[in-house]
C-alpha positions in Angstrom: 31.8 -9.6 -30.0 29.4 -11.7 -27.8 25.8 -12.2 -28.4 23.6 -10.3 -26.1 20.5 -12.0 -23.9 17.2 -11.4 -25.7 14.7 -9.3 -23.1 11.1 -10.6 -22.6 8.7 -9.1 -20.6 5.6 -10.6 -19.1 2.7 -9.6 -17.3 1.6 -13.0 -15.5 -1.8 -13.4 -13.5 -1.6 -16.2 -11.3 -4.5 -18.0 -9.9 -3.4 -20.8 -7.7 -6.1 -22.7 -6.1 -4.0 -25.1 -4.6 -2.0 -22.4 -2.5 -4.9 -19.6 -2.5 -2.4 -17.1 -4.4 -4.2 -14.9 -6.6 -2.0 -12.0 -7.7 -0.1 -10.4 -10.9 3.5 -10.3 -11.5 5.4 -8.3 -14.0 8.0 -10.0 -15.2 11.5 -9.3 -17.1 13.1 -12.2 -18.4 16.5 -12.3 -19.9 16.8 -15.2 -22.4 20.2 -16.1 -23.0 21.7 -16.9 -26.7 22.0 -20.3 -26.0 18.6 -20.7 -24.0 15.8 -21.8 -26.0 12.4 -20.2 -25.9 10.9 -23.2 -24.7 13.4 -23.2 -21.6 12.9 -19.8 -20.7 8.6 -20.1 -20.9 9.2 -22.6 -18.6 11.3 -20.9 -16.2 7.9 -18.6 -16.3 5.9 -21.7 -15.5 8.1 -22.2 -12.9 7.5 -18.9 -11.3 3.5 -19.3 -11.7 3.9 -22.7 -9.8 5.4 -21.0 -7.0 4.5 -17.7 -7.3 5.5 -15.3 -4.4 6.9 -11.8 -4.4 10.1 -13.2 -3.0 10.8 -15.5 -5.9 13.5 -13.9 -8.3 15.2 -15.4 -11.6 18.6 -15.9 -11.3 21.5 -14.5 -13.0 21.0 -16.9 -15.8 21.7 -20.3 -17.6 26.1 -19.3 -17.6 25.6 -19.1 -13.6 27.0 -22.2 -11.9 26.2 -21.3 -8.2 22.6 -20.1 -8.6 19.6 -21.6 -9.5 17.3 -20.8 -12.4 14.8 -19.1 -9.9 15.1 -18.7 -6.2 13.5 -17.2 -3.1 15.4 -16.2 0.2 14.3 -15.3 3.3 15.3 -12.0 4.9 18.3 -13.5 6.6 19.4 -14.5 3.1 18.8 -18.5 3.7 17.8 -20.1 0.6 13.9 -21.1 1.2 13.4 -22.5 -2.3 16.1 -23.5 -4.9 14.5 -24.3 -8.9 16.3 -25.9 -11.5 15.4 -26.5 -15.0 17.0 -29.8 -17.1 18.8 -32.5 -15.6 21.4 -31.7 -13.6 24.3 -33.7 -12.0 24.3 -35.2 -8.9 27.0 -33.0 -7.6 24.7 -29.8 -7.8 21.6 -31.2 -6.6 23.5 -32.3 -3.2 24.8 -28.8 -3.1 21.5 -27.5 -3.8 19.9 -29.9 -1.3 22.5 -28.4 1.4 22.0 -25.3 1.1 18.0 -25.0 0.4 15.1 -25.7 2.5 13.5 -27.1 -0.6 14.7 -27.8 -3.9 12.7 -28.5 -7.2 14.0 -29.6 -10.2 11.7 -29.1 -13.7 13.1 -31.8 -16.2 12.5 -31.8 -19.6 13.5 -33.5 -22.8 11.6 -37.0 -22.8 14.4 -39.1 -24.3 17.6 -37.2 -22.0 15.3 -37.2 -18.8 14.6 -41.2 -19.4 18.3 -41.9 -19.7 18.9 -39.2 -16.4 16.5 -40.7 -14.2 17.9 -44.1 -14.7 21.2 -43.1 -13.7 19.8 -40.8 -10.8 16.9 -42.3 -9.2 18.2 -44.3 -6.5 20.7 -41.2 -5.6 18.0 -39.1 -5.3 15.9 -40.9 -3.1 18.3 -39.9 -0.1 17.7 -36.1 -0.5 13.9 -35.4 1.6 13.8 -31.8 0.3 14.3 -32.9 -3.5 11.3 -32.5 -5.9 11.5 -34.0 -9.6 9.0 -32.9 -12.1 8.9 -33.7 -15.6 7.4 -31.6 -18.3 6.5 -33.4 -21.6 8.2 -32.3 -24.8 4.8 -31.7 -26.3 4.0 -29.0 -23.1 7.6 -27.7 -24.3 6.7 -27.0 -27.6 3.1 -25.6 -26.6 4.8 -23.2 -24.5 7.6 -22.0 -27.0 4.7 -21.1 -29.1 3.1 -18.5 -26.6 6.8 -16.8 -26.5 6.8 -13.3 -27.7 8.6 -10.0 -26.5 6.0 -8.7 -24.5 3.5 -11.3 -23.3 0.2 -10.9 -20.9 -0.3 -14.9 -19.5 -2.6 -16.0 -17.2 -1.9 -19.0 -15.1 -4.8 -21.2 -13.4 -3.3 -23.9 -10.9 -5.5 -26.7 -9.4 -4.6 -29.9 -8.0 -1.1 -29.5 -9.0 -1.9 -29.1 -12.6 -1.2 -25.6 -14.6 -3.2 -24.3 -17.3 -1.6 -21.4 -19.3 -3.2 -18.9 -21.7 -2.0 -15.7 -23.5 -3.7 -12.7 -24.6 -1.8 -12.9 -27.7 -2.8 -16.1 -28.9 -5.7 -17.6 -28.8 -4.8 -20.8 -27.0 -5.2 -22.6 -23.6 -2.2 -24.9 -22.9 -2.4 -27.7 -20.2 1.1 -28.3 -19.0 1.6 -32.0 -18.6 3.7 -32.5 -15.6 4.6 -35.8 -13.9 6.0 -35.9 -10.1 8.8 -38.7 -10.3 9.6 -37.6 -6.8 7.9 -35.8 -4.4 10.0 -34.4 -1.5 9.2 -33.1 2.1 8.0 -29.5 2.3 
């Protein structure tokens, strides 16, 4: 019998000074058995960074033809495609052709260094692709906030995100480094 996904619920309050988004989003997140809590929390961070009522989570880590998060127009065009991890070049090429904007949140300091050395030149031809690295330290801190019912507050200013939790007495400043900026 297959192990089922674990369901997490989060009330995410977003204060985005850069985009002037001030809203609360009730989120239900299915964490696949092979997904870590840190990666699941990175999906929430990605949601906060691009918060919009039309932004939705993909069907999950085991679905190849969907991103981790995406936003579609009313005519079903893909406005935003967000992937986590270090996808191969063919997946990025496919996403770049299908979506107006593609954002990759990469993590795992050692594996990202190897992946970036291999893919940096290849990714330069995709003008609509951005690559942002999340530090290992931030990933560990995010995992510490995970709980089945979360009340999270995010503050975004100058492209940097600080995340706090009502259940934990901690403020996490997520360390993000832009490896490649895409056209928006």
